[in-house]
C-alpha positions as CSV (number, residue, x, y, z in Angstrom):
1,M,1.9,-18.3,7.8
2,L,2.9,-14.7,8.5
3,K,5.6,-13.4,10.9
4,V,4.9,-9.9,12.3
5,T,7.7,-8.0,14.0
6,L,7.6,-4.5,15.4
7,N,10.7,-2.3,15.7
8,D,10.0,0.7,17.8
9,R,12.7,3.4,17.6
10,D,12.9,7.1,18.4
11,N,12.3,8.2,14.8
12,G,9.4,5.9,14.2
13,V,8.0,2.4,14.1
14,T,8.7,-0.3,11.5
15,L,6.3,-3.1,11.0
16,I,8.1,-6.1,9.4
17,L,5.9,-8.6,7.6
18,E,7.3,-11.9,6.4
19,G,5.4,-14.7,4.7
20,R,1.9,-14.7,3.2
21,L,-0.4,-11.8,3.7
22,C,-3.7,-13.6,3.2
23,G,-6.7,-15.0,5.1
24,D,-6.3,-15.1,8.9
25,C,-2.8,-13.8,8.5
26,T,-4.1,-10.5,7.2
27,A,-6.2,-10.2,10.4
28,E,-3.0,-10.7,12.5
29,A,-1.2,-8.1,10.5
30,E,-4.1,-5.7,10.8
31,R,-4.1,-6.1,14.6
32,A,-0.4,-5.2,14.7
33,W,-1.0,-2.2,12.3
34,R,-3.9,-0.9,14.5
35,S,-1.7,-1.1,17.6
36,V,1.0,1.2,16.0
37,I,-1.1,3.8,14.3
38,T,-2.3,5.3,17.6
39,G,1.0,7.1,18.1
40,A,2.1,10.1,16.1
41,K,5.3,8.6,15.0
42,Q,6.3,7.8,11.4
43,I,5.3,4.3,10.4
44,S,7.0,2.2,7.8
45,V,6.0,-1.3,6.7
46,D,8.8,-3.6,5.5
47,L,7.3,-6.0,2.9
48,A,10.6,-7.5,1.6
49,G,9.8,-10.8,3.1
50,V,6.2,-11.1,1.8
51,S,5.7,-13.8,-0.8
52,Y,2.0,-13.6,-1.5
53,V,-0.9,-11.1,-1.0
54,D,-4.6,-11.8,-1.5
55,R,-7.4,-9.2,-1.9
56,D,-7.7,-8.9,1.9
57,G,-4.0,-8.2,2.1
58,E,-4.2,-5.7,-0.7
59,S,-7.0,-3.9,1.1
60,L,-4.9,-3.7,4.3
61,L,-1.9,-2.3,2.3
62,Q,-4.1,0.3,0.7
63,D,-5.4,1.3,4.1
64,M,-1.8,1.6,5.3
65,L,-0.9,3.9,2.3
66,E,-4.0,6.0,2.8
67,Q,-3.0,6.6,6.5
68,G,0.5,7.7,5.5
69,A,2.6,4.6,6.0
70,I,5.8,4.2,4.0
71,L,5.8,0.8,2.3
72,R,9.2,-0.7,1.7
73,V,9.3,-3.5,-0.9
74,G,11.9,-6.0,-1.9
75,G,11.1,-7.3,-5.3
76,V,9.6,-6.5,-8.7
77,W,6.2,-8.1,-8.0
78,M,5.7,-6.3,-4.7
79,E,6.9,-3.0,-6.2
80,H,4.3,-3.4,-9.0
81,L,1.6,-4.2,-6.4
82,V,2.4,-1.2,-4.3
83,A,2.5,1.1,-7.3
84,D,-0.9,-0.2,-8.4
85,L,-2.3,0.5,-4.9
86,R,-0.9,4.0,-5.0
87,R,-2.6,4.6,-8.3
88,R,-5.9,3.5,-6.8
89,I,-5.8,6.1,-4.1
90,M,-4.5,8.9,-6.3
91,P,-6.9,11.8,-6.5
92,A,-9.0,11.7,-9.6
93,D,-8.1,15.3,-10.7
94,S,-4.3,14.6,-10.8
95,A,-4.9,11.4,-12.8
96,L,-7.0,13.3,-15.3
97,S,-4.4,16.0,-15.8
98,R,-2.1,13.6,-17.5
99,R,-4.7,11.6,-19.5
100,T,-7.4,14.1,-20.5
101,P,-8.7,13.0,-23.8
102,R,-9.2,15.5,-26.7
103,P,-12.8,16.4,-27.4
104,P,-14.3,14.7,-30.4
105,R,-14.1,16.6,-33.6
106,S,-17.2,17.5,-35.7
107,P,-17.5,15.7,-39.0
108,G,-15.9,17.7,-41.8
109,V,-13.6,19.8,-39.6
110,S,-9.9,19.4,-40.0
C-alpha cells in the first residue's frame, strides 16, 4: 500500500510518498509524478515514509532524479539507495576522473 500526497505551494510542489513503492503502487506514484512534472516549478519528493522499494520503484526514483527532482529521505537505507541512484546517472567522465587506473608497467621497468 502506498499513500501519495501532493502539496502545491508557490515555491514548488512536494510529492509525499508513504508506504511501499513497489508493484501497482509504483504505477500510482508514477501517475502522480507525471501530473506534476508538466509545470515549471521545483519538484521535491519526500521519501521519509517509504519502507520498501522494488526495481520498478528504483526505476521511477531514478527517472525523478534525471528530471531534476529533489529527493528527501528519512533514513539510512533510503539515503543509501538514493546515493546509489545518483551514482548510476552520474556522467561517465566525472566518475573516471576520480578512479582513472594507472597504465600497466612494462616488465623490467621500475
